[in-house]
N, C-alpha and C positions, 0 to 999 in steps of 0.2 A: 140081413137088413141095420141089426146092433148097428156094424161097421160102417156101414152108410149115412146112420144118426149121427155117431161120435166125429165122423168126417165132415158131416154141416155145421156142427156144434162149432168144431174148431176152428172152422173158415170163418165165419161168422166174428169169432169172438179175435181175433188173429186180424181184422181190417183198421188201421186207424182210421178216426172220425174226419171227415172233412173238416176246412179250416175255413171261419166265413171268411169273407173279404168286407170290411169296411165300409158302408155307405156313401158315406162321406168324403172317403180318397177314392173310390171309381170314380167320382161326379167329378172331381177337381183334378187331379192329377190321371197321364197316361203315361205308361212305357213304349221307349222309340224301341228301334231294333238292335240294339246295342244295349238295352237293358235300363236305360238314363231315367231319369222322370221330368217329364216335362209338365212346367205347370202357367199357370196363366199369370201376368204382371199383376204385382201388389202395386194398391194407390189407387184405382182408375174405378171405383166403384160412384163415389160421390164429391163434390166439391174440387169440382176442376176449376173454378172461378181462384181458389187460393194456390193452385201449383203454376209454375211456370212455363209456358211454350215446351221449355224444352224436356223438362219433365213429362211433359204427355207424351208426348215426340220420342221420346225413350222408351216411354212404357206400354208401347204399342206391340202387341202379340202376346205370344211364348217367350217365356226361358226355363234355361234348363238346371233344375236343382244342383246347390254342391252335394258333394260327395256324403258331408253331415246329415244335411236335408232327407238325402234318398234313402237314406239307412231308415229314417225312422219311419217314410212312407213305404217301404219296401216291406216291413214289417206288416203293413193295414193290408195288401194285398198280394195275398201267398202264391197266387195261380195267375200274375199278372194282370 
């Protein structure tokens, strides 16, 4: 009985704690199948009157983040 108690206690302590995902990151970013980070285009929340039609047209949909920015976002989302 003592052996099983010792095994159970070592098993519990050797587990690494789970990492939490930043809730702001999971709402704003998605990972593609190849692991790239997809985000919405910036600058389209308000103030469209002062934007050019070309800007509004080019800012449709979503975009893939550059590697430097994606590295930061992936740190906030440890499990994808």
